[in-house]
N, CA, C and O atoms as a MOPAC input file, in Angstrom:
PM7 MOZYME 1SCF
protein

 N     34.00300 1    61.24700 1    -2.30100 1
 C     34.40900 1    60.19600 1    -1.54200 1
 C     33.70900 1    58.90400 1    -1.60300 1
 O     32.54500 1    58.93600 1    -2.00200 1
 N     34.16300 1    57.90600 1    -1.31400 1
 C     33.59800 1    56.58400 1    -1.37600 1
 C     33.35300 1    56.16900 1    -0.00500 1
 O     34.11900 1    56.56100 1     0.87500 1
 N     32.19600 1    55.28800 1     0.31800 1
 C     31.92900 1    54.86300 1     1.62300 1
 C     32.41100 1    53.47200 1     1.96400 1
 O     32.29300 1    53.01000 1     3.09900 1
 N     32.94300 1    52.83000 1     0.98200 1
 C     33.49700 1    51.52000 1     1.03300 1
 C     32.42300 1    50.46800 1     1.09300 1
 O     32.68600 1    49.34900 1     1.53300 1
 N     31.28600 1    50.77400 1     0.68700 1
 C     30.18700 1    49.80400 1     0.69000 1
 C     30.21700 1    49.11700 1    -0.63500 1
 O     30.45900 1    49.77000 1    -1.65000 1
 N     29.96700 1    47.74100 1    -0.68200 1
 C     29.97300 1    46.95200 1    -1.83500 1
 C     28.66000 1    47.24000 1    -2.55700 1
 O     27.57700 1    47.42800 1    -2.00200 1
 N     28.90400 1    47.25000 1    -3.88300 1
 C     27.54600 1    47.41500 1    -4.70600 1
 C     26.96600 1    46.09100 1    -4.91900 1
 O     27.71300 1    45.12300 1    -5.05700 1
 N     25.73100 1    45.97400 1    -4.95600 1
 C     24.88200 1    44.84700 1    -5.11700 1
 C     24.39400 1    44.62700 1    -6.48700 1
 O     23.69800 1    45.47800 1    -7.04100 1
 N     24.72800 1    43.51700 1    -7.06100 1
 C     24.30400 1    43.21400 1    -8.43400 1
 C     23.01200 1    42.32200 1    -8.31500 1
 O     22.94200 1    41.37100 1    -7.53700 1
 N     22.05600 1    42.69000 1    -9.10600 1
 C     20.91500 1    41.93800 1    -9.13200 1
 C     20.80400 1    40.92700 1   -10.34100 1
 O     20.75800 1    41.41200 1   -11.47100 1
 N     20.76600 1    39.78400 1   -10.20900 1
 C     20.77200 1    38.85500 1   -11.30200 1
 C     19.21900 1    38.49100 1   -11.63700 1
 O     18.39600 1    38.34300 1   -10.73300 1
 N     18.91600 1    38.37000 1   -12.91600 1
 C     17.65600 1    37.92600 1   -13.34300 1
 C     17.57600 1    36.48900 1   -13.27200 1
 O     18.44500 1    35.83500 1   -13.85000 1
 N     16.61100 1    35.88200 1   -12.61300 1
 C     16.50400 1    34.41000 1   -12.52500 1
 C     15.25900 1    33.86300 1   -13.45700 1
 O     14.10300 1    34.28300 1   -13.39300 1
 N     15.65800 1    33.02300 1   -14.17400 1
 C     14.46000 1    32.54100 1   -15.05000 1
 C     13.57800 1    31.68100 1   -14.23100 1
 O     13.95200 1    31.05600 1   -13.23800 1
 N     12.33300 1    31.69400 1   -14.73700 1
 C     11.31100 1    30.93700 1   -13.92300 1
 C     11.55400 1    29.40600 1   -14.04400 1
 O     11.89000 1    28.91300 1   -15.12100 1
 N     11.39400 1    28.72700 1   -13.01400 1
 C     11.59900 1    27.31400 1   -13.05100 1
 C     10.17800 1    26.57100 1   -13.01500 1
 O      9.42300 1    26.70600 1   -12.05300 1
 N      9.89800 1    25.86200 1   -14.01000 1
 C      8.43800 1    25.36500 1   -14.12100 1
 C      8.31000 1    24.28500 1   -12.96100 1
 O      9.10900 1    23.37500 1   -12.74100 1
 N      7.23400 1    24.54900 1   -12.31900 1
 C      6.79600 1    23.47500 1   -11.23400 1
 C      6.22500 1    22.32600 1   -11.83700 1
 O      5.56900 1    22.44500 1   -12.87200 1
 N      6.41900 1    21.15300 1   -11.26000 1
 C      5.75800 1    20.04200 1   -11.78600 1
 C      4.88900 1    19.48400 1   -10.68100 1
 O      5.14000 1    19.60200 1    -9.48200 1
 N      3.76500 1    18.81800 1   -11.23900 1
 C      2.93400 1    18.11800 1   -10.41800 1
 C      3.27400 1    16.62600 1   -10.16100 1
 O      2.50300 1    15.92300 1    -9.50800 1
 N      4.30500 1    16.20000 1   -10.62000 1
 C      5.00900 1    14.99400 1   -10.51600 1
 C      5.23100 1    14.73600 1    -9.16200 1
 O      5.83700 1    15.61000 1    -8.54200 1
 N      4.84500 1    13.64000 1    -8.50900 1
 C      5.08200 1    13.34200 1    -7.08000 1
 C      5.95000 1    11.93400 1    -7.13900 1
 O      5.65400 1    11.00000 1    -7.88400 1
 N      7.01800 1    11.93900 1    -6.27100 1
 C      7.77700 1    10.75900 1    -6.27000 1
 C      7.15400 1     9.84200 1    -5.27600 1
 O      6.95900 1    10.23800 1    -4.12700 1
 N      6.85200 1     8.71600 1    -5.62800 1
 C      6.28000 1     7.69200 1    -4.69000 1
 C      7.13200 1     6.38500 1    -4.91200 1
 O      7.15100 1     5.83400 1    -6.01300 1
 N      7.84900 1     5.90100 1    -3.81000 1
 C      8.76200 1     4.74300 1    -4.06000 1
 C      8.19700 1     3.64200 1    -3.22100 1
 O      7.36000 1     3.79800 1    -2.33200 1
 N      8.78200 1     2.42300 1    -3.62200 1
 C      8.53700 1     1.10100 1    -2.82400 1
 C      9.91300 1     0.52000 1    -2.84200 1
 O     10.43300 1     0.14600 1    -3.89300 1
 N     10.47300 1     0.44900 1    -1.73800 1
 C     11.89600 1    -0.28300 1    -1.65000 1
 C     11.69300 1    -1.51800 1    -0.75800 1
 O     11.37400 1    -1.42400 1     0.42700 1
 N     11.90000 1    -2.70100 1    -1.40600 1
 C     11.57100 1    -3.94900 1    -0.72500 1
 C     12.61600 1    -5.01200 1    -1.14400 1
 O     13.22500 1    -4.77100 1    -2.18700 1
 N     12.90700 1    -6.13900 1    -0.49000 1
 C     12.75100 1    -6.02200 1     1.04900 1
 C     13.72400 1    -5.20300 1     1.66600 1
 O     14.83500 1    -5.04500 1     1.16000 1
 N     13.37300 1    -4.66500 1     2.74000 1
 C     14.32400 1    -3.60900 1     3.43300 1
 C     14.11200 1    -3.78300 1     5.04000 1
 O     13.15600 1    -3.25100 1     5.60400 1
 N     15.00500 1    -4.51100 1     5.68000 1
 C     16.36300 1    -4.87600 1     5.19300 1
 C     16.37800 1    -6.02600 1     4.41000 1
 O     15.34800 1    -6.69900 1     4.38200 1
 N     17.47100 1    -6.42500 1     3.68800 1
 C     17.73300 1    -7.50200 1     2.92800 1
 C     19.19300 1    -8.00000 1     3.04200 1
 O     20.06300 1    -7.25100 1     3.48700 1
 N     19.43500 1    -9.13800 1     2.68000 1
 C     20.76000 1    -9.71400 1     2.85700 1
 C     21.25800 1    -9.94700 1     1.32600 1
 O     22.42100 1   -10.30600 1     1.14200 1
 N     20.45600 1    -9.76000 1     0.32600 1
 C     20.87700 1    -9.87900 1    -1.15400 1
 C     20.76600 1    -8.61700 1    -1.88300 1
 O     21.75100 1    -7.88600 1    -1.99000 1
 N     19.60100 1    -8.30200 1    -2.40800 1
 C     19.44700 1    -7.09600 1    -3.18900 1
 C     18.06100 1    -6.49700 1    -2.78800 1
 O     17.17400 1    -7.09400 1    -2.17900 1
 N     18.03600 1    -5.25300 1    -3.22400 1
 C     16.71600 1    -4.41000 1    -2.98400 1
 C     15.92300 1    -4.42600 1    -4.33300 1
 O     16.52400 1    -4.54900 1    -5.40000 1
 N     14.74000 1    -4.31500 1    -4.27800 1
 C     13.82000 1    -4.00000 1    -5.44800 1
 C     13.34000 1    -2.60100 1    -5.23300 1
 O     12.69800 1    -2.32400 1    -4.22000 1
 N     13.62300 1    -1.70700 1    -6.14300 1
 C     13.15200 1    -0.36400 1    -6.07400 1
 C     12.07200 1     0.03800 1    -7.19800 1
 O     12.39800 1     0.01500 1    -8.38500 1
 N     10.96500 1     0.35400 1    -6.85100 1
 C      9.97000 1     0.76300 1    -7.76700 1
 C      9.69100 1     2.21000 1    -7.63900 1
 O      9.21900 1     2.62900 1    -6.58200 1
 N      9.93000 1     2.96800 1    -8.57200 1
 C      9.55200 1     4.47200 1    -8.39400 1
 C      8.30600 1     4.69100 1    -9.23600 1
 O      8.36200 1     4.62700 1   -10.46400 1
 N      7.09200 1     4.96800 1    -8.52700 1
 C      5.89600 1     5.12300 1    -9.14700 1
 C      5.69700 1     6.59400 1    -9.53600 1
 O      5.87000 1     7.45500 1    -8.67300 1
 N      5.33600 1     6.94000 1   -10.81600 1
 C      5.26600 1     8.30300 1   -11.18600 1
 C      4.06700 1     8.43400 1   -12.06600 1
 O      3.57100 1     7.48600 1   -12.67500 1
 N      3.59600 1     9.76000 1   -12.10100 1
 C      2.45300 1     9.86800 1   -13.12900 1
 C      2.74500 1     9.94200 1   -14.58600 1
 O      1.90400 1     9.96400 1   -15.48500 1
 N      4.17500 1     9.98300 1   -14.72400 1
 C      4.73600 1     9.84300 1   -16.12500 1
 C      5.82400 1     8.84100 1   -16.12700 1
 O      6.49500 1     8.62200 1   -15.11900 1
 N      6.00800 1     8.21400 1   -17.28500 1
 C      7.13500 1     7.19600 1   -17.43800 1
 C      8.30100 1     7.96200 1   -18.00600 1
 O      8.21600 1     8.56400 1   -19.07600 1
 N      9.34200 1     7.92800 1   -17.30200 1
 C     10.51300 1     8.71200 1   -17.52400 1
 C     11.71400 1     8.06100 1   -16.97900 1
 O     11.55600 1     7.16100 1   -16.15400 1
 N     12.85800 1     8.39900 1   -17.33100 1
 C     14.04400 1     8.04500 1   -16.78700 1
 C     14.36500 1     8.98500 1   -15.58400 1
 O     14.12700 1    10.19100 1   -15.63600 1
 N     14.91600 1     8.37400 1   -14.50000 1
 C     15.38100 1     9.16400 1   -13.29800 1
 C     16.63300 1     8.74700 1   -12.87800 1
 O     17.07200 1     7.64700 1   -13.21200 1
 N     17.31600 1     9.59800 1   -12.10400 1
 C     18.60000 1     9.37500 1   -11.55800 1
 C     18.52900 1     8.97100 1   -10.26400 1
 O     17.81900 1     9.63800 1    -9.51100 1
 N     19.16400 1     7.93100 1    -9.79600 1
 C     19.29900 1     7.38500 1    -8.25300 1
 C     20.66200 1     7.41900 1    -7.97000 1
 O     21.42500 1     6.83400 1    -8.73900 1
 N     21.11000 1     8.02200 1    -6.96900 1
 C     22.37100 1     8.07500 1    -6.32700 1
 C     22.44500 1     7.21900 1    -5.14300 1
 O     21.63800 1     7.43900 1    -4.24100 1
 N     23.27400 1     6.30100 1    -5.02100 1
 C     23.46600 1     5.41500 1    -3.89900 1
 C     24.61900 1     5.86400 1    -3.13700 1
 O     25.75100 1     5.90000 1    -3.62100 1
 N     24.31600 1     6.23000 1    -1.86100 1
 C     25.37800 1     6.80500 1    -0.84900 1
 C     25.61000 1     5.99000 1     0.38800 1
 O     24.68700 1     5.34100 1     0.87800 1
 N     26.70100 1     5.99900 1     0.86000 1
 C     26.90100 1     5.18600 1     2.06200 1
 C     26.67500 1     6.12100 1     3.21100 1
 O     26.50500 1     7.32300 1     3.00500 1
 N     26.66900 1     5.60100 1     4.43000 1
 C     26.34100 1     6.32900 1     5.77600 1
 C     27.14100 1     7.56700 1     5.85000 1
 O     26.69500 1     8.50900 1     6.50400 1
 N     28.28600 1     7.66300 1     5.24300 1
 C     29.12300 1     8.89400 1     5.47900 1
 C     28.98200 1     9.79500 1     4.29300 1
 O     29.79100 1    10.71000 1     4.13900 1
 N     27.89400 1     9.57200 1     3.34600 1
 C     27.51100 1    10.51700 1     2.50600 1
 C     28.33800 1    10.37200 1     1.11600 1
 O     28.16400 1    11.14400 1     0.17300 1
 N     29.17000 1     9.39500 1     1.10200 1
 C     29.98300 1     9.12300 1    -0.20500 1
 C     29.27300 1     8.56400 1    -1.21200 1
 O     28.64200 1     7.54700 1    -0.92400 1
 N     29.20700 1     9.04900 1    -2.52600 1
 C     28.53600 1     8.45900 1    -3.63900 1
 C     29.23700 1     7.20400 1    -4.06300 1
 O     30.42500 1     7.19700 1    -4.38600 1
 N     28.45000 1     6.11900 1    -4.05400 1
 C     28.93000 1     4.81800 1    -4.39300 1
 C     28.52500 1     4.45900 1    -5.82800 1
 O     29.24700 1     3.75900 1    -6.53800 1
 N     27.39600 1     4.93800 1    -6.21900 1
 C     26.87100 1     4.63400 1    -7.57700 1
 C     25.89300 1     5.50200 1    -8.09100 1
 O     25.05700 1     5.94100 1    -7.30200 1
 N     25.84700 1     5.84100 1    -9.32700 1
 C     24.70900 1     6.70300 1    -9.91800 1
 C     23.96300 1     5.81800 1   -10.98900 1
 O     24.53000 1     5.31400 1   -11.95800 1
 N     22.88200 1     5.71600 1   -10.75400 1
 C     22.07200 1     4.79300 1   -11.74300 1
 C     21.04100 1     5.64700 1   -12.45800 1
 O     20.59500 1     6.67900 1   -11.95500 1
 N     20.67600 1     5.18400 1   -13.65100 1
 C     19.64800 1     5.68600 1   -14.47800 1
 C     18.42500 1     4.69700 1   -14.66900 1
 O     18.55700 1     3.71900 1   -15.40500 1
 N     17.35000 1     4.92700 1   -14.07000 1
 C     16.34300 1     3.93700 1   -14.10300 1
 C     15.02100 1     4.45700 1   -14.55100 1
 O     14.78400 1     5.66500 1   -14.55600 1
 N     14.22100 1     3.62300 1   -14.89900 1
 C     12.90800 1     3.95900 1   -15.49500 1
 C     11.85800 1     3.90800 1   -14.32300 1
 O     11.86500 1     3.04600 1   -13.44400 1
 N     10.96000 1     4.93700 1   -14.42200 1
 C      9.84100 1     4.81100 1   -13.35800 1
 C      8.90700 1     3.70200 1   -13.72600 1
 O      8.88100 1     3.26100 1   -14.87500 1
 N      8.15600 1     3.25400 1   -12.79200 1
 C      6.91600 1     2.34500 1   -13.01200 1
 C      7.50800 1     1.02200 1   -13.40000 1
 O      6.89700 1     0.29900 1   -14.18700 1
 N      8.63200 1     0.67700 1   -12.90700 1
 C      9.21300 1    -0.66900 1   -13.09300 1
 C      9.98100 1    -1.06900 1   -11.77000 1
 O     10.52200 1    -0.24300 1   -11.03400 1
 N      9.96700 1    -2.38200 1   -11.56200 1
 C     10.88200 1    -2.96900 1   -10.49100 1
 C     12.32100 1    -2.86800 1   -10.97700 1
 O     12.57500 1    -3.29300 1   -12.10400 1
 N     13.24000 1    -2.36700 1   -10.26000 1
 C     14.67600 1    -2.23800 1   -10.51300 1
 C     15.34200 1    -2.88400 1    -9.45500 1
 O     15.18100 1    -2.42000 1    -8.32600 1
 N     16.12100 1    -3.95400 1    -9.62600 1
 C     16.96500 1    -4.66400 1    -8.69800 1
 C     18.24700 1    -3.95900 1    -8.50400 1
 O     18.98200 1    -3.70200 1    -9.45700 1
 N     18.51700 1    -3.65400 1    -7.33200 1
 C     19.86900 1    -2.85300 1    -7.10100 1
 C     20.44100 1    -3.27500 1    -5.65900 1
 O     19.76200 1    -3.74000 1    -4.74300 1
 N     21.73400 1    -3.03900 1    -5.64000 1
 C     22.51100 1    -3.18600 1    -4.38000 1
 C     22.98500 1    -4.67500 1    -4.13700 1
 O     23.32200 1    -4.98900 1    -2.99600 1
 N     23.02400 1    -5.54400 1    -5.09000 1
 C     23.55800 1    -6.91000 1    -4.94300 1
 C     24.93000 1    -6.81200 1    -4.59400 1
 O     25.38000 1    -7.52400 1    -3.69700 1
 N     25.72200 1    -5.91400 1    -5.27700 1
 C     27.09800 1    -5.74200 1    -4.92100 1
 C     27.55500 1    -5.01400 1    -3.72000 1
 O     28.75300 1    -4.93600 1    -3.44800 1
 N     26.59900 1    -4.46200 1    -2.96900 1
 C     26.90200 1    -3.71600 1    -1.77100 1
 C     27.22500 1    -4.63400 1    -0.53300 1
 O     26.65000 1    -5.71300 1    -0.38400 1
 N     28.07600 1    -4.20900 1     0.26100 1
 C     28.33800 1    -4.94700 1     1.52300 1
 C     27.27300 1    -4.59000 1     2.56500 1
 O     26.51300 1    -3.63200 1     2.42300 1
 N     27.26300 1    -5.34800 1     3.53800 1
 C     26.29600 1    -5.08100 1     4.65000 1
 C     26.42100 1    -3.72000 1     5.25000 1
 O     27.56800 1    -3.36500 1     5.52100 1
 N     25.48500 1    -2.93200 1     5.49300 1
 C     25.55000 1    -1.53600 1     5.90800 1
 C     24.24000 1    -0.81100 1     5.66800 1
 O     23.22100 1    -1.34100 1     5.22600 1
 N     24.38200 1     0.45500 1     6.00900 1
 C     23.12600 1     1.31400 1     5.77100 1
 C     23.45100 1     2.28600 1     4.72300 1
 O     24.51000 1     2.91200 1     4.78000 1
 N     22.58000 1     2.46000 1     3.73400 1
 C     22.62100 1     3.23200 1     2.58000 1
 C     21.57200 1     4.21400 1     2.28800 1
 O     20.42500 1     4.02500 1     2.69400 1
 N     21.88300 1     5.21100 1     1.63500 1
 C     20.71300 1     6.11100 1     1.29900 1
 C     20.65700 1     6.27200 1    -0.11200 1
 O     21.69200 1     6.42800 1    -0.76100 1
 N     19.36700 1     6.24300 1    -0.71500 1
 C     19.12100 1     6.33700 1    -2.20600 1
 C     18.45700 1     7.69200 1    -2.38200 1
 O     17.36300 1     7.95300 1    -1.88100 1
 N     19.19300 1     8.57400 1    -3.14300 1
 C     18.76000 1     9.73900 1    -3.59100 1
 C     17.89400 1     9.62100 1    -4.87500 1
 O     18.45400 1     9.24600 1    -5.90500 1
 N     16.74500 1     9.87500 1    -4.88600 1
 C     15.92100 1     9.67700 1    -6.13700 1
 C     15.59400 1    10.96300 1    -6.63800 1
 O     14.90000 1    11.68800 1    -5.92400 1
 N     15.99800 1    11.39200 1    -7.81200 1
 C     15.93000 1    12.64000 1    -8.43100 1
 C     15.00200 1    12.46900 1    -9.69000 1
 O     15.22100 1    11.74100 1   -10.65900 1
 N     13.87800 1    13.32200 1    -9.46600 1
 C     12.88000 1    13.14800 1   -10.60700 1
 C     12.57600 1    14.69300 1   -10.96400 1
 O     12.12800 1    15.40500 1   -10.06500 1
 N     12.78300 1    15.18400 1   -12.12400 1
 C     12.69600 1    16.63200 1   -12.32900 1
 C     13.29300 1    17.39300 1   -11.34200 1
 O     14.46700 1    17.16400 1   -11.05400 1
 N     12.61000 1    18.34900 1   -10.72200 1
 C     13.34000 1    19.26500 1    -9.76600 1
 C     12.97600 1    18.80300 1    -8.21400 1
 O     12.90000 1    19.61000 1    -7.28800 1
 N     12.77800 1    17.46500 1    -8.08700 1
 C     12.36600 1    17.00400 1    -6.80500 1
 C     13.46900 1    15.88800 1    -6.41400 1
 O     13.99800 1    15.24300 1    -7.32000 1
 N     13.78200 1    15.68300 1    -5.18900 1
 C     14.57100 1    14.70400 1    -4.62400 1
 C     13.91900 1    14.14600 1    -3.47600 1
 O     13.41400 1    14.85800 1    -2.60800 1
 N     13.91500 1    12.72700 1    -3.44000 1
 C     13.46200 1    11.85100 1    -2.22600 1
 C     14.58700 1    11.02300 1    -1.86800 1
 O     15.28400 1    10.43500 1    -2.69600 1
 N     14.75700 1    10.98600 1    -0.57100 1
 C     15.74900 1    10.02900 1     0.00200 1
 C     15.07200 1     9.00100 1     0.68600 1
 O     14.06800 1     9.19500 1     1.37100 1
 N     15.68400 1     7.76300 1     0.48500 1
 C     15.17800 1     6.54100 1     1.07300 1
 C     16.36400 1     5.85800 1     1.69800 1
 O     17.48300 1     5.85600 1     1.18400 1
 N     16.05400 1     5.27100 1     2.84900 1
 C     17.08500 1     4.61600 1     3.70000 1
 C     16.89000 1     2.96400 1     3.42500 1
 O     15.82200 1     2.35200 1     3.44200 1
 N     18.17200 1     2.44900 1     3.17800 1
 C     18.17400 1     0.98400 1     2.79900 1
 C     19.28500 1     0.38500 1     3.66200 1
 O     20.38700 1     0.90800 1     3.82500 1
 N     18.83900 1    -0.86900 1     4.24500 1
 C     19.65700 1    -1.53500 1     5.09300 1
 C     19.99400 1    -2.93000 1     4.57600 1
 O     19.08200 1    -3.70200 1     4.28100 1
 N     21.19800 1    -3.25400 1     4.46500 1
 C     21.64200 1    -4.57100 1     3.95200 1
 C     22.39600 1    -5.35100 1     5.09200 1
 O     23.41000 1    -4.85800 1     5.58600 1
 N     21.95800 1    -6.43400 1     5.46500 1
 C     22.47500 1    -7.24600 1     6.54800 1
 C     23.43400 1    -8.27200 1     6.15200 1
 O     23.93100 1    -9.01300 1     7.00000 1

């Protein structure tokens, strides 16, 4: 007879290498009426992904930026509140940006 219990499958998960890289950002001016300057300081020079989202969580833009450089963003954005998701390796940092 069967008991009706579901069988459990165990999946092998590969190890994810942890990184000592810390995301440090500088977003200025904030608020702004024109555009933001975003500088992502990192212990390594590398490309990162920045996702610009509106207050409702909709993705407006996906950018590929370099760390350790000033990046002008948001000139085309209308006044409002935005969130910048900064993805570096396995870490995500969210910054709030206000355009007036």
